[in-house]
Structures are given as C-alpha cells and as structure tokens.
C-alpha positions as CSV (number, residue, x, y, z in Angstrom):
1,M,-4.4,-95.3,-2.9
2,K,-7.5,-93.8,-1.7
3,E,-5.2,-92.2,1.3
4,N,-3.1,-90.6,-1.0
5,K,-5.7,-89.0,-3.3
6,L,-7.6,-87.8,-1.3
7,F,-4.1,-86.4,0.8
8,F,-4.0,-84.4,-2.0
9,I,-7.5,-83.3,-2.6
10,I,-7.2,-81.8,0.6
11,I,-3.9,-80.0,0.1
12,A,-5.3,-78.5,-3.8
13,C,-8.2,-76.8,-0.8
14,A,-5.8,-75.6,1.0
15,I,-3.5,-74.0,-1.5
16,F,-6.9,-72.1,-3.2
17,V,-8.4,-71.0,0.1
18,G,-5.1,-69.5,1.2
19,V,-4.6,-68.0,-2.0
20,F,-8.8,-66.9,-2.3
21,L,-8.1,-65.3,0.9
22,G,-5.4,-63.5,-0.3
23,I,-6.5,-61.7,-3.0
24,I,-9.4,-60.6,-0.4
25,I,-7.1,-59.1,1.7
26,K,-4.6,-57.3,-0.5
27,S,-7.8,-56.1,-2.1
28,S,-9.1,-54.9,1.0
29,F,-5.3,-53.1,1.9
30,R,-5.7,-51.0,-1.4
31,G,-8.7,-50.3,-0.5
32,D,-7.6,-49.2,2.7
33,Q,-4.5,-47.4,1.4
34,T,-7.1,-44.9,-1.8
35,K,-9.2,-44.7,1.0
36,Y,-6.3,-42.4,3.4
37,L,-4.4,-40.8,-0.1
38,E,-8.1,-39.6,-0.9
39,S,-8.4,-38.2,3.1
40,T,-5.0,-36.9,3.0
41,S,-5.6,-34.9,-0.3
42,N,-8.3,-33.2,-0.4
43,S,-7.4,-31.9,3.3
44,K,-6.2,-28.3,3.8
45,I,-3.0,-27.8,3.5
46,P,-1.5,-26.7,6.3
47,E,-1.4,-22.3,6.9
48,K,1.8,-20.8,7.3
49,P,3.3,-20.8,11.0
50,P,4.2,-17.6,12.4
51,L,8.3,-16.7,12.9
52,P,10.0,-17.4,15.4
53,T,10.7,-14.7,18.1
54,G,13.6,-12.9,16.9
55,Q,13.7,-14.2,13.3
56,M,12.2,-11.0,10.7
57,E,10.9,-11.4,7.4
58,K,11.6,-10.4,4.2
59,P,12.2,-6.2,4.1
60,K,9.7,-4.7,2.2
61,R,11.9,-0.6,1.9
62,I,9.5,2.0,1.6
63,I,10.1,5.9,0.3
64,F,8.4,8.9,1.7
65,L,8.7,11.7,-0.6
66,H,8.1,15.4,0.9
67,H,8.9,18.9,1.4
68,S,8.4,20.8,5.0
69,T,5.0,19.6,5.9
70,G,5.9,16.1,5.7
71,Y,8.7,15.8,7.8
72,R,7.6,17.8,10.3
73,I,4.9,14.6,10.0
74,W,8.1,12.5,10.1
75,E,9.9,14.5,13.0
76,G,7.1,13.4,15.0
77,G,7.9,9.8,16.1
78,V,7.5,7.9,12.2
79,L,11.1,6.3,12.3
80,K,10.4,5.5,16.2
81,W,7.3,3.6,15.6
82,F,8.3,2.0,12.9
83,E,11.3,0.6,14.8
84,N,9.0,-0.4,17.7
85,Y,6.6,-2.2,15.5
86,N,9.4,-4.0,13.8
87,S,10.6,-4.6,17.6
88,K,7.2,-6.1,18.5
89,N,5.7,-8.6,16.0
90,S,9.6,-9.7,14.2
91,T,8.1,-7.7,10.5
92,N,11.1,-6.0,9.1
93,Y,9.6,-2.9,7.1
94,Q,12.3,-0.6,6.0
95,I,11.2,3.5,5.9
96,T,13.9,6.3,4.2
97,E,12.7,9.7,3.4
98,H,13.5,12.1,1.0
99,A,13.1,15.4,-0.4
100,F,11.4,15.6,-4.1
101,P,12.1,17.2,-5.8
102,K,14.4,19.1,-4.9
103,K,15.7,23.0,-5.1
104,S,17.9,22.1,-8.0
105,P,17.9,21.7,-10.5
106,Y,14.2,21.3,-11.0
107,G,13.1,23.6,-8.3
108,W,10.5,23.1,-4.5
109,K,7.6,22.4,-6.6
110,N,5.5,18.7,-5.8
111,Y,2.4,19.7,-7.3
112,P,0.0,17.2,-9.4
113,Y,1.3,19.0,-12.2
114,D,5.3,18.3,-11.1
115,Y,4.6,14.5,-10.4
116,W,2.8,14.1,-13.8
117,N,6.1,15.9,-15.2
118,I,8.4,13.8,-14.1
119,W,6.9,10.4,-13.8
120,V,4.6,10.5,-17.2
121,R,6.0,13.2,-19.3
122,H,9.4,12.2,-18.6
123,A,9.0,8.3,-17.9
124,G,11.4,6.0,-18.7
125,V,15.1,4.7,-16.9
126,E,16.7,7.8,-16.8
127,K,16.5,10.9,-13.9
128,F,14.9,13.8,-15.4
129,M,16.5,16.9,-13.6
130,S,18.2,14.9,-11.1
131,E,15.6,13.2,-9.8
132,P,14.0,9.4,-10.3
133,T,11.4,8.6,-12.2
134,L,9.0,6.1,-11.3
135,E,11.1,3.2,-13.6
136,I,14.7,3.9,-11.4
137,L,12.6,3.6,-7.6
138,T,10.2,1.4,-7.8
139,K,13.4,-0.7,-8.6
140,K,14.6,-0.1,-5.5
141,Y,11.6,0.4,-3.3
142,D,7.8,-1.9,-2.7
143,V,5.7,0.7,-1.3
144,I,6.8,5.0,-2.3
145,I,4.6,7.6,-0.7
146,F,5.0,11.1,-1.8
147,K,2.3,14.6,-1.4
148,H,2.2,18.0,-1.9
149,C,3.2,21.1,0.0
150,F,0.1,22.8,1.5
151,P,0.0,25.7,-1.7
152,V,-1.9,22.5,-3.5
153,S,-5.2,24.3,-1.3
154,N,-5.0,27.3,-3.3
155,I,-7.2,26.6,-6.2
156,E,-8.1,29.0,-8.5
157,E,-11.4,29.3,-10.5
158,D,-11.1,26.9,-13.5
159,K,-11.4,28.4,-17.3
160,G,-13.5,25.5,-19.1
161,K,-10.0,24.8,-21.1
162,P,-8.1,21.8,-19.1
163,D,-4.3,21.6,-19.9
164,I,-2.8,18.2,-18.3
165,S,0.8,20.4,-19.2
166,S,-0.1,23.2,-17.6
167,E,1.3,24.5,-13.7
168,S,-1.9,26.6,-12.6
169,K,-3.6,25.5,-9.8
170,R,-7.2,24.8,-11.5
171,V,-9.5,21.9,-10.7
172,E,-9.8,21.0,-14.0
173,N,-6.4,20.9,-14.7
174,Y,-5.5,19.0,-11.2
175,K,-7.6,15.8,-12.1
176,L,-6.5,15.5,-15.6
177,Q,-2.7,14.8,-14.4
178,Y,-4.6,12.8,-11.5
179,E,-5.7,10.0,-14.2
180,A,-2.1,10.1,-15.7
181,L,-0.8,9.8,-12.4
182,R,-3.3,7.0,-11.8
183,K,-2.6,5.4,-15.1
184,K,1.4,5.4,-14.9
185,L,1.3,4.0,-11.4
186,R,-0.4,0.9,-12.2
187,E,1.8,-0.3,-14.3
188,F,4.2,-1.3,-11.7
189,P,1.2,-3.9,-9.6
190,N,4.4,-5.4,-7.4
191,N,4.6,-1.8,-5.9
192,K,2.2,-0.5,-3.8
193,F,1.2,4.2,-3.9
194,I,0.6,5.6,-0.8
195,I,-0.9,9.7,-1.6
196,W,-1.7,12.3,0.6
197,T,-4.7,14.5,0.2
198,G,-3.2,17.4,0.2
199,A,-2.0,20.2,3.7
200,A,-4.5,22.1,4.0
201,L,-4.2,26.4,4.9
202,V,-4.7,28.4,7.3
203,K,-7.7,30.4,6.9
204,K,-5.5,34.0,7.2
205,A,-3.3,32.4,4.1
206,T,-6.4,31.6,1.3
207,K,-9.7,33.1,0.3
208,E,-12.4,30.5,1.3
209,R,-13.7,29.6,-2.4
210,N,-10.1,28.9,-3.3
211,A,-10.7,26.7,-0.1
212,K,-13.7,25.2,-1.1
213,R,-13.1,24.0,-4.0
214,A,-10.2,22.6,-2.8
215,N,-12.0,20.6,-0.5
216,A,-14.2,19.3,-4.2
217,F,-10.8,18.3,-5.5
218,F,-9.9,15.9,-2.3
219,D,-13.4,14.8,-2.2
220,W,-13.3,13.7,-5.4
221,V,-10.1,11.9,-5.0
222,R,-11.4,10.5,-2.7
223,S,-14.4,9.1,-3.5
224,E,-14.2,8.6,-7.4
225,W,-9.5,8.8,-8.4
226,D,-8.8,6.6,-5.6
227,K,-10.0,2.9,-6.8
228,Q,-10.0,-0.1,-4.7
229,G,-8.4,-3.3,-5.9
230,D,-5.7,-1.5,-7.3
231,N,-1.9,-0.2,-6.1
232,I,-2.5,2.9,-5.3
233,Y,-3.4,4.5,-1.7
234,I,-4.6,7.5,0.6
235,W,-3.7,8.3,3.2
236,D,-6.4,11.3,4.6
237,F,-3.9,14.1,5.8
238,Y,-6.8,16.9,5.5
239,A,-9.7,15.0,7.0
240,L,-6.7,15.3,10.2
241,E,-5.8,18.5,9.2
242,T,-9.7,20.6,8.4
243,E,-11.1,17.7,11.2
244,G,-14.3,18.5,8.1
245,G,-13.4,22.6,7.9
246,L,-11.9,24.3,4.7
247,Y,-8.8,25.2,7.0
248,L,-5.7,24.3,8.5
249,K,-7.6,24.4,12.6
250,G,-5.9,26.7,13.9
251,E,-5.2,24.8,17.2
252,Y,-2.5,22.2,14.6
253,A,-1.5,25.0,12.4
254,S,2.4,27.0,13.5
255,G,0.6,30.5,13.4
256,R,-2.6,32.5,11.8
257,K,-1.0,33.0,8.7
258,N,1.6,29.8,9.1
259,S,0.4,26.2,7.4
260,H,3.0,23.9,7.9
261,P,2.0,21.5,10.9
262,N,2.8,22.3,14.8
263,K,5.0,19.2,16.9
264,K,1.6,19.0,18.8
265,F,-0.4,18.1,16.1
266,S,2.8,15.9,14.0
267,K,3.1,13.9,17.0
268,M,-0.6,12.9,17.5
269,V,-1.2,11.9,13.2
270,A,2.3,10.7,12.5
271,P,1.6,6.9,14.9
272,F,-2.1,7.4,11.8
273,F,0.6,7.3,8.9
274,S,2.4,5.2,10.1
275,Q,-0.3,2.6,11.1
276,R,-1.8,4.0,7.2
277,I,1.9,2.8,6.5
278,V,1.4,-1.2,7.6
279,R,-2.2,-1.6,6.9
280,I,-1.6,-1.1,3.5
281,I,1.3,-2.9,3.3
282,E,-0.4,-6.0,5.5
283,G,-3.4,-6.0,2.9
284,E,-5.9,-3.9,5.0
285,G,-5.7,-1.0,2.2
286,D,-8.6,-0.7,1.0
287,T,-10.9,-2.1,4.3
288,S,-9.4,0.5,7.1
289,S,-8.9,3.8,7.7
290,A,-8.4,6.1,4.9
291,T,-6.6,8.6,7.9
292,G,-4.9,5.7,9.9
293,M,-6.8,5.9,12.9
C-alpha cells in the first residue's frame, strides 16, 4: 500500500517537473524568436540591385526646343551620344528635337517674351497659335529643354519702366518674364526643365554696352534666378561660347559677323550638353557643373 502511494507521488513529481521545464523551454524559444524578429525589423532594406544586362529602365522622354543655334549643337552629335550612353548603361533616355516656335503662324522668335507669351499668358490645354503650352508638353515629356537664339544678347538700355508684356530686349523686361516663367515651371514638379543661358553674339554683330548688359543678365540668371532644390536647371551655354568674355569667340563662330556656332564648336560641346541632361535626370543637377564639363 505504502509502495503504491510512493509510486503515485513519484509520477506526480515527474509530471510537474516536465510541465515546468516545458514552460521554461517555450519561454526561451519565444524570447529568442522575439529577438530575431526585432533584429530583422531593424535591419536596412537591401538596395535595389542593378538591372540585368540588356534590360532597359522605364523611358525618360526628353524634348529639346530650339531654332538654328540649338540645331547646330544637336547636329554636333547629341542623338548619337544618347544612343551610346543607353547602350552602355542600360538606360532608356529618349531624346527628340523640335523647332519652337515655328516660323508660321507664331513667328521665328524664342526670346523671354515669347516663352512668357505662349506658356504663361496663354497657358492652358489648348495650343496657342499652333504652339504647345506647358500643359500639353508636360504630359508628353519628362524633361523639357528650351533656349534663346543669339539676338537675345543684343540688349538695349533699361527705360526704368519694366513691362512684362513688352517684346523690347531690356534687362528690366527679361527679369519680369523670367520670374513669371519660373513660377509657371514650378507648377509641374514631376517634370524637369533645362534652360540654356543665352547664345552670345560675335563682336562685329553687337555693341560693347549691349554685350555687357547681356553678360550681367546671364550672371543674374546663374546667381539669383536659378534656385537649388526645384525642378529648373540651366545649361551654361553662354559660358562655353564666351569663355569668360563678352562675345562669342571668333574660333567658335561661323564667321566674323555670323554668330552661329561652327561645326568644330558644336561637336566639342554636344557631349557637354548631353552629359548635363543625364546628370540632371539622375539627380545631380544642383551638384554638378552647369556647363556639363
């Protein structure tokens, strides 16, 4: 009888010890599991791996709006540069060019007044005199590049009466038109805009006082108008043409009185232009050279 009672006591103790050990082991497992989960939740998410060779990224659609000076740079090898870059880097940067505004019906004028007139004054979803507004362009392109031809640098003396709706080439008017353009461009934060500093004139095609005004205006564009952290960037074409002077350098011009860039210069700077575009697309617009060199 005593032996049976002792047997049951031993069995009960064994069961108690087993349950107790089970609780300890389970708690320990849960503790280790919790530590593991905490360690994995605090770890950094791995960076996106590079695309496999031959696989293309989502296309970036780029349009370059220009007249004759811009077209010469384009012909200097811009399209071929992008084809090579895409092939080597598995990117999909699709660039095209377009004359803007056209000779008819608007007229062959691409000065500060004209961009303001088409894109700000006549903004909207309808074309103005057959020319696309920003509301139209931004739906088709991710990057929009525009420029002025060299008469923009033939700047007359201010009158002391700035007028945003004036076509007169004066610094006081240019600044109002540029400020309105900047405000308008910022309405499209998902797009990037690149504007060239103005094309320079050869010495024989302008007056020194007018060239000095142009130099001062483009310096204002660089140092005050262009702001970091927004969606607007410059390509400093003026600096490349003048190399610190007031005029398009003779060796870069098509003639003593012809302010179009020659083929040699166009081939030299086309890669700088192309590289500037890519750096802006890839997030280096505010930290890299404005000339693209």
